[in-house]
PyMOL Python script that loads the backbone (N, CA, C, O; Angstrom):
from pymol import cmd

cmd.read_pdbstr("""\
ATOM      1  N   MET A   1      15.011 -26.610 114.461  1.00  0.00           N
ATOM      2  CA  MET A   1      14.903 -25.592 115.484  1.00  0.00           C
ATOM      3  C   MET A   1      14.198 -26.195 116.692  1.00  0.00           C
ATOM      4  O   MET A   1      13.198 -26.897 116.541  1.00  0.00           O
ATOM      5  N   THR A   2      14.707 -25.927 117.881  1.00  0.00           N
ATOM      6  CA  THR A   2      14.095 -26.455 119.093  1.00  0.00           C
ATOM      7  C   THR A   2      13.246 -25.378 119.764  1.00  0.00           C
ATOM      8  O   THR A   2      13.474 -24.183 119.576  1.00  0.00           O
ATOM      9  N   ALA A   3      12.278 -25.814 120.537  1.00  0.00           N
ATOM     10  CA  ALA A   3      11.404 -24.885 121.252  1.00  0.00           C
ATOM     11  C   ALA A   3      12.179 -24.232 122.394  1.00  0.00           C
ATOM     12  O   ALA A   3      13.098 -24.826 122.957  1.00  0.00           O
ATOM     13  N   ALA A   4      11.797 -23.018 122.720  1.00  0.00           N
ATOM     14  CA  ALA A   4      12.430 -22.300 123.830  1.00  0.00           C
ATOM     15  C   ALA A   4      12.093 -23.010 125.139  1.00  0.00           C
ATOM     16  O   ALA A   4      10.999 -23.558 125.278  1.00  0.00           O
ATOM     17  N   PRO A   5      13.017 -23.008 126.100  1.00  0.00           N
ATOM     18  CA  PRO A   5      12.740 -23.632 127.396  1.00  0.00           C
ATOM     19  C   PRO A   5      11.551 -22.954 128.078  1.00  0.00           C
ATOM     20  O   PRO A   5      11.344 -21.747 127.948  1.00  0.00           O
ATOM     21  N   ALA A   6      10.788 -23.748 128.795  1.00  0.00           N
ATOM     22  CA  ALA A   6       9.587 -23.232 129.460  1.00  0.00           C
ATOM     23  C   ALA A   6       9.917 -22.455 130.726  1.00  0.00           C
ATOM     24  O   ALA A   6       9.122 -21.619 131.155  1.00  0.00           O
ATOM     25  N   GLY A   7      11.056 -22.709 131.326  1.00  0.00           N
ATOM     26  CA  GLY A   7      11.434 -22.012 132.557  1.00  0.00           C
ATOM     27  C   GLY A   7      10.899 -22.686 133.805  1.00  0.00           C
ATOM     28  O   GLY A   7      10.284 -23.751 133.741  1.00  0.00           O
ATOM     29  N   VAL A   8      11.138 -22.060 134.922  1.00  0.00           N
ATOM     30  CA  VAL A   8      10.724 -22.560 136.233  1.00  0.00           C
ATOM     31  C   VAL A   8       9.195 -22.463 136.345  1.00  0.00           C
ATOM     32  O   VAL A   8       8.623 -21.444 135.959  1.00  0.00           O
ATOM     33  N   PRO A   9       8.531 -23.492 136.858  1.00  0.00           N
ATOM     34  CA  PRO A   9       7.074 -23.435 137.005  1.00  0.00           C
ATOM     35  C   PRO A   9       6.622 -22.264 137.880  1.00  0.00           C
ATOM     36  O   PRO A   9       7.270 -21.931 138.872  1.00  0.00           O
ATOM     37  N   LEU A  10       5.514 -21.652 137.502  1.00  0.00           N
ATOM     38  CA  LEU A  10       4.984 -20.502 138.246  1.00  0.00           C
ATOM     39  C   LEU A  10       4.758 -20.815 139.719  1.00  0.00           C
ATOM     40  O   LEU A  10       4.994 -19.962 140.574  1.00  0.00           O
ATOM     41  N   GLY A  11       4.303 -22.028 140.026  1.00  0.00           N
ATOM     42  CA  GLY A  11       4.047 -22.410 141.411  1.00  0.00           C
ATOM     43  C   GLY A  11       5.277 -22.322 142.287  1.00  0.00           C
ATOM     44  O   GLY A  11       5.159 -22.098 143.492  1.00  0.00           O
ATOM     45  N   ASP A  12       6.460 -22.494 141.707  1.00  0.00           N
ATOM     46  CA  ASP A  12       7.694 -22.430 142.488  1.00  0.00           C
ATOM     47  C   ASP A  12       7.998 -21.019 142.986  1.00  0.00           C
ATOM     48  O   ASP A  12       8.784 -20.849 143.918  1.00  0.00           O
ATOM     49  N   TYR A  13       7.385 -20.011 142.380  1.00  0.00           N
ATOM     50  CA  TYR A  13       7.629 -18.632 142.797  1.00  0.00           C
ATOM     51  C   TYR A  13       6.753 -18.196 143.964  1.00  0.00           C
ATOM     52  O   TYR A  13       6.887 -17.073 144.449  1.00  0.00           O
ATOM     53  N   ARG A  14       5.864 -19.066 144.418  1.00  0.00           N
ATOM     54  CA  ARG A  14       5.001 -18.728 145.561  1.00  0.00           C
ATOM     55  C   ARG A  14       5.817 -18.476 146.821  1.00  0.00           C
ATOM     56  O   ARG A  14       5.525 -17.542 147.568  1.00  0.00           O
ATOM     57  N   LYS A  15       6.827 -19.289 147.064  1.00  0.00           N
ATOM     58  CA  LYS A  15       7.611 -19.141 148.296  1.00  0.00           C
ATOM     59  C   LYS A  15       8.368 -17.815 148.342  1.00  0.00           C
ATOM     60  O   LYS A  15       8.667 -17.313 149.426  1.00  0.00           O
ATOM     61  N   ASN A  16       8.679 -17.245 147.178  1.00  0.00           N
ATOM     62  CA  ASN A  16       9.386 -15.966 147.119  1.00  0.00           C
ATOM     63  C   ASN A  16       8.445 -14.786 146.875  1.00  0.00           C
ATOM     64  O   ASN A  16       8.882 -13.636 146.829  1.00  0.00           O
ATOM     65  N   ARG A  17       7.143 -15.078 146.717  1.00  0.00           N
ATOM     66  CA  ARG A  17       6.121 -14.073 146.451  1.00  0.00           C
ATOM     67  C   ARG A  17       6.420 -13.260 145.190  1.00  0.00           C
ATOM     68  O   ARG A  17       6.098 -12.074 145.126  1.00  0.00           O
ATOM     69  N   ALA A  18       7.029 -13.890 144.195  1.00  0.00           N
ATOM     70  CA  ALA A  18       7.354 -13.197 142.949  1.00  0.00           C
ATOM     71  C   ALA A  18       6.179 -13.241 141.988  1.00  0.00           C
ATOM     72  O   ALA A  18       5.577 -14.292 141.770  1.00  0.00           O
ATOM     73  N   ASP A  19       5.860 -12.084 141.414  1.00  0.00           N
ATOM     74  CA  ASP A  19       4.859 -12.021 140.362  1.00  0.00           C
ATOM     75  C   ASP A  19       5.561 -12.219 139.024  1.00  0.00           C
ATOM     76  O   ASP A  19       6.705 -12.672 138.992  1.00  0.00           O
ATOM     77  N   VAL A  20       4.902 -11.890 137.931  1.00  0.00           N
ATOM     78  CA  VAL A  20       5.464 -12.101 136.599  1.00  0.00           C
ATOM     79  C   VAL A  20       5.622 -10.752 135.902  1.00  0.00           C
ATOM     80  O   VAL A  20       4.674  -9.969 135.835  1.00  0.00           O
ATOM     81  N   LEU A  21       6.808 -10.486 135.389  1.00  0.00           N
ATOM     82  CA  LEU A  21       7.080  -9.260 134.652  1.00  0.00           C
ATOM     83  C   LEU A  21       7.017  -9.565 133.157  1.00  0.00           C
ATOM     84  O   LEU A  21       7.803 -10.362 132.643  1.00  0.00           O
ATOM     85  N   LEU A  22       6.079  -8.927 132.468  1.00  0.00           N
ATOM     86  CA  LEU A  22       5.904  -9.073 131.025  1.00  0.00           C
ATOM     87  C   LEU A  22       6.603  -7.887 130.368  1.00  0.00           C
ATOM     88  O   LEU A  22       6.332  -6.738 130.715  1.00  0.00           O
ATOM     89  N   THR A  23       7.507  -8.161 129.416  1.00  0.00           N
ATOM     90  CA  THR A  23       8.267  -7.108 128.758  1.00  0.00           C
ATOM     91  C   THR A  23       8.149  -7.251 127.245  1.00  0.00           C
ATOM     92  O   THR A  23       8.346  -8.338 126.702  1.00  0.00           O
ATOM     93  N   CYS A  24       7.825  -6.142 126.563  1.00  0.00           N
ATOM     94  CA  CYS A  24       7.816  -6.118 125.093  1.00  0.00           C
ATOM     95  C   CYS A  24       9.266  -6.124 124.623  1.00  0.00           C
ATOM     96  O   CYS A  24      10.080  -5.337 125.106  1.00  0.00           O
ATOM     97  N   LEU A  25       9.584  -6.996 123.699  1.00  0.00           N
ATOM     98  CA  LEU A  25      10.956  -7.098 123.213  1.00  0.00           C
ATOM     99  C   LEU A  25      11.309  -6.028 122.183  1.00  0.00           C
ATOM    100  O   LEU A  25      12.472  -5.912 121.795  1.00  0.00           O
ATOM    101  N   ASP A  26      10.333  -5.249 121.735  1.00  0.00           N
ATOM    102  CA  ASP A  26      10.611  -4.209 120.751  1.00  0.00           C
ATOM    103  C   ASP A  26      10.734  -2.808 121.366  1.00  0.00           C
ATOM    104  O   ASP A  26      11.628  -2.051 120.987  1.00  0.00           O
ATOM    105  N   CYS A  27       9.852  -2.454 122.305  1.00  0.00           N
ATOM    106  CA  CYS A  27       9.908  -1.102 122.884  1.00  0.00           C
ATOM    107  C   CYS A  27      10.215  -1.111 124.381  1.00  0.00           C
ATOM    108  O   CYS A  27      10.385  -0.054 124.990  1.00  0.00           O
ATOM    109  N   PHE A  28      10.285  -2.295 124.967  1.00  0.00           N
ATOM    110  CA  PHE A  28      10.617  -2.493 126.378  1.00  0.00           C
ATOM    111  C   PHE A  28       9.554  -1.976 127.349  1.00  0.00           C
ATOM    112  O   PHE A  28       9.850  -1.702 128.512  1.00  0.00           O
ATOM    113  N   TRP A  29       8.307  -1.845 126.862  1.00  0.00           N
ATOM    114  CA  TRP A  29       7.172  -1.577 127.751  1.00  0.00           C
ATOM    115  C   TRP A  29       7.085  -2.745 128.718  1.00  0.00           C
ATOM    116  O   TRP A  29       7.359  -3.883 128.337  1.00  0.00           O
ATOM    117  N   ARG A  30       6.704  -2.482 129.971  1.00  0.00           N
ATOM    118  CA  ARG A  30       6.627  -3.544 130.980  1.00  0.00           C
ATOM    119  C   ARG A  30       5.332  -3.475 131.758  1.00  0.00           C
ATOM    120  O   ARG A  30       4.744  -2.411 131.950  1.00  0.00           O
ATOM    121  N   GLN A  31       4.903  -4.661 132.203  1.00  0.00           N
ATOM    122  CA  GLN A  31       3.735  -4.753 133.065  1.00  0.00           C
ATOM    123  C   GLN A  31       3.955  -5.901 134.039  1.00  0.00           C
ATOM    124  O   GLN A  31       4.378  -6.987 133.641  1.00  0.00           O
ATOM    125  N   THR A  32       3.669  -5.663 135.313  1.00  0.00           N
ATOM    126  CA  THR A  32       3.740  -6.715 136.319  1.00  0.00           C
ATOM    127  C   THR A  32       2.367  -7.369 136.414  1.00  0.00           C
ATOM    128  O   THR A  32       1.347  -6.691 136.534  1.00  0.00           O
ATOM    129  N   ILE A  33       2.361  -8.701 136.359  1.00  0.00           N
ATOM    130  CA  ILE A  33       1.120  -9.473 136.398  1.00  0.00           C
ATOM    131  C   ILE A  33       1.093 -10.264 137.705  1.00  0.00           C
ATOM    132  O   ILE A  33       2.066 -10.923 138.069  1.00  0.00           O
ATOM    133  N   ASP A  34      -0.031 -10.185 138.395  1.00  0.00           N
ATOM    134  CA  ASP A  34      -0.201 -10.930 139.641  1.00  0.00           C
ATOM    135  C   ASP A  34      -0.095 -12.430 139.353  1.00  0.00           C
ATOM    136  O   ASP A  34      -0.834 -12.964 138.526  1.00  0.00           O
ATOM    137  N   ARG A  35       0.810 -13.087 140.028  1.00  0.00           N
ATOM    138  CA  ARG A  35       1.093 -14.511 139.795  1.00  0.00           C
ATOM    139  C   ARG A  35      -0.141 -15.383 140.002  1.00  0.00           C
ATOM    140  O   ARG A  35      -0.432 -16.244 139.172  1.00  0.00           O
ATOM    141  N   GLU A  36      -0.869 -15.175 141.096  1.00  0.00           N
ATOM    142  CA  GLU A  36      -2.018 -16.038 141.396  1.00  0.00           C
ATOM    143  C   GLU A  36      -3.154 -15.839 140.387  1.00  0.00           C
ATOM    144  O   GLU A  36      -3.805 -16.806 139.992  1.00  0.00           O
ATOM    145  N   LYS A  37      -3.393 -14.608 139.974  1.00  0.00           N
ATOM    146  CA  LYS A  37      -4.415 -14.365 138.953  1.00  0.00           C
ATOM    147  C   LYS A  37      -4.014 -15.001 137.635  1.00  0.00           C
ATOM    148  O   LYS A  37      -4.854 -15.559 136.929  1.00  0.00           O
ATOM    149  N   LEU A  38      -2.731 -14.918 137.298  1.00  0.00           N
ATOM    150  CA  LEU A  38      -2.236 -15.531 136.067  1.00  0.00           C
ATOM    151  C   LEU A  38      -2.396 -17.050 136.112  1.00  0.00           C
ATOM    152  O   LEU A  38      -2.832 -17.657 135.134  1.00  0.00           O
ATOM    153  N   ILE A  39      -2.047 -17.661 137.232  1.00  0.00           N
ATOM    154  CA  ILE A  39      -2.200 -19.115 137.386  1.00  0.00           C
ATOM    155  C   ILE A  39      -3.662 -19.505 137.189  1.00  0.00           C
ATOM    156  O   ILE A  39      -3.960 -20.479 136.499  1.00  0.00           O
ATOM    157  N   ALA A  40      -4.568 -18.748 137.795  1.00  0.00           N
ATOM    158  CA  ALA A  40      -6.008 -19.037 137.658  1.00  0.00           C
ATOM    159  C   ALA A  40      -6.460 -18.927 136.206  1.00  0.00           C
ATOM    160  O   ALA A  40      -7.237 -19.759 135.738  1.00  0.00           O
ATOM    161  N   ARG A  41      -5.981 -17.902 135.481  1.00  0.00           N
ATOM    162  CA  ARG A  41      -6.358 -17.746 134.065  1.00  0.00           C
ATOM    163  C   ARG A  41      -5.807 -18.888 133.221  1.00  0.00           C
ATOM    164  O   ARG A  41      -6.495 -19.393 132.334  1.00  0.00           O
ATOM    165  N   LEU A  42      -4.577 -19.297 133.491  1.00  0.00           N
ATOM    166  CA  LEU A  42      -3.991 -20.405 132.735  1.00  0.00           C
ATOM    167  C   LEU A  42      -4.749 -21.704 132.998  1.00  0.00           C
ATOM    168  O   LEU A  42      -4.988 -22.479 132.072  1.00  0.00           O
ATOM    169  N   GLU A  43      -5.129 -21.947 134.251  1.00  0.00           N
ATOM    170  CA  GLU A  43      -5.906 -23.144 134.583  1.00  0.00           C
ATOM    171  C   GLU A  43      -7.251 -23.122 133.871  1.00  0.00           C
ATOM    172  O   GLU A  43      -7.689 -24.145 133.345  1.00  0.00           O
ATOM    173  N   ALA A  44      -7.908 -21.971 133.848  1.00  0.00           N
ATOM    174  CA  ALA A  44      -9.210 -21.845 133.194  1.00  0.00           C
ATOM    175  C   ALA A  44      -9.112 -22.119 131.695  1.00  0.00           C
ATOM    176  O   ALA A  44     -10.054 -22.630 131.090  1.00  0.00           O
ATOM    177  N   ARG A  45      -7.971 -21.777 131.098  1.00  0.00           N
ATOM    178  CA  ARG A  45      -7.762 -22.007 129.658  1.00  0.00           C
ATOM    179  C   ARG A  45      -7.176 -23.390 129.368  1.00  0.00           C
ATOM    180  O   ARG A  45      -6.976 -23.744 128.206  1.00  0.00           O
ATOM    181  N   GLY A  46      -6.900 -24.172 130.411  1.00  0.00           N
ATOM    182  CA  GLY A  46      -6.330 -25.506 130.228  1.00  0.00           C
ATOM    183  C   GLY A  46      -4.875 -25.481 129.796  1.00  0.00           C
ATOM    184  O   GLY A  46      -4.425 -26.359 129.060  1.00  0.00           O
ATOM    185  N   LEU A  47      -4.130 -24.462 130.259  1.00  0.00           N
ATOM    186  CA  LEU A  47      -2.743 -24.297 129.832  1.00  0.00           C
ATOM    187  C   LEU A  47      -1.729 -24.623 130.926  1.00  0.00           C
ATOM    188  O   LEU A  47      -0.586 -24.171 130.864  1.00  0.00           O
ATOM    189  N   GLY A  48      -2.134 -25.396 131.916  1.00  0.00           N
ATOM    190  CA  GLY A  48      -1.173 -25.892 132.891  1.00  0.00           C
ATOM    191  C   GLY A  48      -1.168 -25.229 134.250  1.00  0.00           C
ATOM    192  O   GLY A  48      -0.726 -25.845 135.219  1.00  0.00           O
ATOM    193  N   GLY A  49      -1.640 -24.000 134.365  1.00  0.00           N
ATOM    194  CA  GLY A  49      -1.680 -23.355 135.668  1.00  0.00           C
ATOM    195  C   GLY A  49      -0.325 -23.221 136.315  1.00  0.00           C
ATOM    196  O   GLY A  49       0.617 -22.725 135.697  1.00  0.00           O
ATOM    197  N   GLU A  50      -0.217 -23.659 137.557  1.00  0.00           N
ATOM    198  CA  GLU A  50       1.032 -23.501 138.315  1.00  0.00           C
ATOM    199  C   GLU A  50       2.192 -24.309 137.749  1.00  0.00           C
ATOM    200  O   GLU A  50       3.342 -24.048 138.101  1.00  0.00           O
ATOM    201  N   ARG A  51       1.929 -25.264 136.897  1.00  0.00           N
ATOM    202  CA  ARG A  51       2.994 -26.067 136.278  1.00  0.00           C
ATOM    203  C   ARG A  51       3.588 -25.387 135.045  1.00  0.00           C
ATOM    204  O   ARG A  51       4.624 -25.819 134.539  1.00  0.00           O
ATOM    205  N   THR A  52       2.943 -24.332 134.562  1.00  0.00           N
ATOM    206  CA  THR A  52       3.429 -23.610 133.388  1.00  0.00           C
ATOM    207  C   THR A  52       4.719 -22.889 133.731  1.00  0.00           C
ATOM    208  O   THR A  52       4.804 -22.209 134.754  1.00  0.00           O
ATOM    209  N   GLY A  53       5.714 -23.033 132.886  1.00  0.00           N
ATOM    210  CA  GLY A  53       6.986 -22.353 133.100  1.00  0.00           C
ATOM    211  C   GLY A  53       6.861 -20.857 132.871  1.00  0.00           C
ATOM    212  O   GLY A  53       6.095 -20.410 132.016  1.00  0.00           O
ATOM    213  N   ILE A  54       7.619 -20.090 133.640  1.00  0.00           N
ATOM    214  CA  ILE A  54       7.508 -18.633 133.560  1.00  0.00           C
ATOM    215  C   ILE A  54       7.875 -18.108 132.176  1.00  0.00           C
ATOM    216  O   ILE A  54       7.285 -17.124 131.731  1.00  0.00           O
ATOM    217  N   LYS A  55       8.812 -18.717 131.490  1.00  0.00           N
ATOM    218  CA  LYS A  55       9.177 -18.280 130.140  1.00  0.00           C
ATOM    219  C   LYS A  55       8.094 -18.638 129.132  1.00  0.00           C
ATOM    220  O   LYS A  55       7.911 -17.924 128.146  1.00  0.00           O
ATOM    221  N   ALA A  56       7.372 -19.732 129.361  1.00  0.00           N
ATOM    222  CA  ALA A  56       6.311 -20.154 128.451  1.00  0.00           C
ATOM    223  C   ALA A  56       5.134 -19.189 128.466  1.00  0.00           C
ATOM    224  O   ALA A  56       4.383 -19.120 127.494  1.00  0.00           O
ATOM    225  N   VAL A  57       4.964 -18.446 129.550  1.00  0.00           N
ATOM    226  CA  VAL A  57       3.845 -17.511 129.665  1.00  0.00           C
ATOM    227  C   VAL A  57       3.860 -16.507 128.507  1.00  0.00           C
ATOM    228  O   VAL A  57       2.798 -16.134 128.007  1.00  0.00           O
ATOM    229  N   ALA A  58       5.023 -16.074 128.084  1.00  0.00           N
ATOM    230  CA  ALA A  58       5.130 -15.090 126.994  1.00  0.00           C
ATOM    231  C   ALA A  58       4.469 -15.597 125.715  1.00  0.00           C
ATOM    232  O   ALA A  58       3.957 -14.802 124.927  1.00  0.00           O
ATOM    233  N   ARG A  59       4.477 -16.897 125.505  1.00  0.00           N
ATOM    234  CA  ARG A  59       3.879 -17.465 124.275  1.00  0.00           C
ATOM    235  C   ARG A  59       2.357 -17.431 124.314  1.00  0.00           C
ATOM    236  O   ARG A  59       1.714 -17.585 123.276  1.00  0.00           O
ATOM    237  N   PHE A  60       1.771 -17.231 125.488  1.00  0.00           N
ATOM    238  CA  PHE A  60       0.313 -17.232 125.621  1.00  0.00           C
ATOM    239  C   PHE A  60      -0.294 -15.827 125.577  1.00  0.00           C
ATOM    240  O   PHE A  60      -1.514 -15.686 125.664  1.00  0.00           O
ATOM    241  N   VAL A  61       0.527 -14.797 125.445  1.00  0.00           N
ATOM    242  CA  VAL A  61       0.013 -13.427 125.369  1.00  0.00           C
ATOM    243  C   VAL A  61      -0.716 -13.260 124.040  1.00  0.00           C
ATOM    244  O   VAL A  61      -0.147 -13.514 122.978  1.00  0.00           O
ATOM    245  N   THR A  62      -1.977 -12.831 124.102  1.00  0.00           N
ATOM    246  CA  THR A  62      -2.784 -12.722 122.883  1.00  0.00           C
ATOM    247  C   THR A  62      -2.953 -11.289 122.400  1.00  0.00           C
ATOM    248  O   THR A  62      -3.275 -11.068 121.232  1.00  0.00           O
ATOM    249  N   ARG A  63      -2.745 -10.326 123.261  1.00  0.00           N
ATOM    250  CA  ARG A  63      -2.908  -8.925 122.876  1.00  0.00           C
ATOM    251  C   ARG A  63      -1.570  -8.319 122.454  1.00  0.00           C
ATOM    252  O   ARG A  63      -0.521  -8.704 122.971  1.00  0.00           O
ATOM    253  N   PRO A  64      -1.606  -7.382 121.527  1.00  0.00           N
ATOM    254  CA  PRO A  64      -0.358  -6.704 121.151  1.00  0.00           C
ATOM    255  C   PRO A  64       0.088  -5.729 122.244  1.00  0.00           C
ATOM    256  O   PRO A  64      -0.698  -5.365 123.119  1.00  0.00           O
ATOM    257  N   CYS A  65       1.314  -5.326 122.185  1.00  0.00           N
ATOM    258  CA  CYS A  65       1.861  -4.343 123.119  1.00  0.00           C
ATOM    259  C   CYS A  65       1.040  -3.057 123.014  1.00  0.00           C
ATOM    260  O   CYS A  65       0.798  -2.573 121.908  1.00  0.00           O
ATOM    261  N   PRO A  66       0.606  -2.495 124.150  1.00  0.00           N
ATOM    262  CA  PRO A  66      -0.186  -1.268 124.094  1.00  0.00           C
ATOM    263  C   PRO A  66       0.601  -0.049 123.619  1.00  0.00           C
ATOM    264  O   PRO A  66       0.005   0.943 123.200  1.00  0.00           O
ATOM    265  N   ARG A  67       1.926  -0.110 123.679  1.00  0.00           N
ATOM    266  CA  ARG A  67       2.732   1.035 123.252  1.00  0.00           C
ATOM    267  C   ARG A  67       3.096   0.977 121.772  1.00  0.00           C
ATOM    268  O   ARG A  67       2.949   1.971 121.062  1.00  0.00           O
ATOM    269  N   CYS A  68       3.576  -0.190 121.293  1.00  0.00           N
ATOM    270  CA  CYS A  68       4.101  -0.239 119.919  1.00  0.00           C
ATOM    271  C   CYS A  68       3.363  -1.212 119.005  1.00  0.00           C
ATOM    272  O   CYS A  68       3.584  -1.197 117.794  1.00  0.00           O
ATOM    273  N   GLY A  69       2.496  -2.055 119.553  1.00  0.00           N
ATOM    274  CA  GLY A  69       1.745  -3.000 118.731  1.00  0.00           C
ATOM    275  C   GLY A  69       2.458  -4.318 118.459  1.00  0.00           C
ATOM    276  O   GLY A  69       1.907  -5.189 117.787  1.00  0.00           O
ATOM    277  N   SER A  70       3.656  -4.474 118.963  1.00  0.00           N
ATOM    278  CA  SER A  70       4.416  -5.712 118.766  1.00  0.00           C
ATOM    279  C   SER A  70       3.720  -6.887 119.453  1.00  0.00           C
ATOM    280  O   SER A  70       2.901  -6.701 120.353  1.00  0.00           O
ATOM    281  N   ARG A  71       4.053  -8.061 119.024  1.00  0.00           N
ATOM    282  CA  ARG A  71       3.540  -9.282 119.659  1.00  0.00           C
ATOM    283  C   ARG A  71       4.696 -10.153 120.163  1.00  0.00           C
ATOM    284  O   ARG A  71       4.539 -11.358 120.354  1.00  0.00           O
ATOM    285  N   ARG A  72       5.855  -9.527 120.373  1.00  0.00           N
ATOM    286  CA  ARG A  72       7.028 -10.258 120.865  1.00  0.00           C
ATOM    287  C   ARG A  72       7.270  -9.876 122.324  1.00  0.00           C
ATOM    288  O   ARG A  72       7.581  -8.726 122.633  1.00  0.00           O
ATOM    289  N   PHE A  73       7.120 -10.866 123.222  1.00  0.00           N
ATOM    290  CA  PHE A  73       7.243 -10.615 124.650  1.00  0.00           C
ATOM    291  C   PHE A  73       8.209 -11.586 125.312  1.00  0.00           C
ATOM    292  O   PHE A  73       8.504 -12.662 124.793  1.00  0.00           O
ATOM    293  N   ASP A  74       8.687 -11.168 126.469  1.00  0.00           N
ATOM    294  CA  ASP A  74       9.474 -12.024 127.344  1.00  0.00           C
ATOM    295  C   ASP A  74       8.845 -11.927 128.718  1.00  0.00           C
ATOM    296  O   ASP A  74       8.230 -10.916 129.055  1.00  0.00           O
ATOM    297  N   THR A  75       8.998 -12.971 129.507  1.00  0.00           N
ATOM    298  CA  THR A  75       8.496 -12.967 130.872  1.00  0.00           C
ATOM    299  C   THR A  75       9.586 -13.440 131.810  1.00  0.00           C
ATOM    300  O   THR A  75      10.394 -14.301 131.460  1.00  0.00           O
ATOM    301  N   CYS A  76       9.602 -12.877 132.998  1.00  0.00           N
ATOM    302  CA  CYS A  76      10.575 -13.246 134.026  1.00  0.00           C
ATOM    303  C   CYS A  76       9.942 -12.963 135.384  1.00  0.00           C
ATOM    304  O   CYS A  76       8.903 -12.306 135.457  1.00  0.00           O
ATOM    305  N   PRO A  77      10.560 -13.457 136.468  1.00  0.00           N
ATOM    306  CA  PRO A  77      10.009 -13.193 137.789  1.00  0.00           C
ATOM    307  C   PRO A  77      10.177 -11.718 138.165  1.00  0.00           C
ATOM    308  O   PRO A  77      11.164 -11.075 137.808  1.00  0.00           O
ATOM    309  N   ALA A  78       9.190 -11.205 138.892  1.00  0.00           N
ATOM    310  CA  ALA A  78       9.238  -9.843 139.449  1.00  0.00           C
ATOM    311  C   ALA A  78       9.247 -10.002 140.971  1.00  0.00           C
ATOM    312  O   ALA A  78       8.194 -10.062 141.606  1.00  0.00           O
ATOM    313  N   PHE A  79      10.432 -10.069 141.535  1.00  0.00           N
ATOM    314  CA  PHE A  79      10.560 -10.278 142.973  1.00  0.00           C
ATOM    315  C   PHE A  79      10.202  -9.011 143.735  1.00  0.00           C
ATOM    316  O   PHE A  79      10.459  -7.906 143.257  1.00  0.00           O
ATOM    317  N   PRO A  80       9.604  -9.162 144.928  1.00  0.00           N
ATOM    318  CA  PRO A  80       9.248  -7.960 145.726  1.00  0.00           C
ATOM    319  C   PRO A  80      10.488  -7.221 146.212  1.00  0.00           C
ATOM    320  O   PRO A  80      10.372  -6.200 146.890  1.00  0.00           O
TER     321      PRO A  80
END
""", "prot")
cmd.dss("prot")
cmd.show_as("cartoon", "prot")
cmd.util.cbc("prot")
cmd.orient("prot")
């Protein structure tokens, strides 16, 4: 089994001002996350910061979904 692709680096979304949309794969609850705050948190944790792929962000979510308790998430750009 191969690892899921990491996606486009978060830093590349700066020019389009896109934030990150976190979606629960079980109940489809969604939350928009500020891109710059997310980059800062990833850098503080040593997880790559702006070089982290947008799809890889879903693997770093530590809290369960507030609606259903699932731990399965997807992330994609949230364009303005």
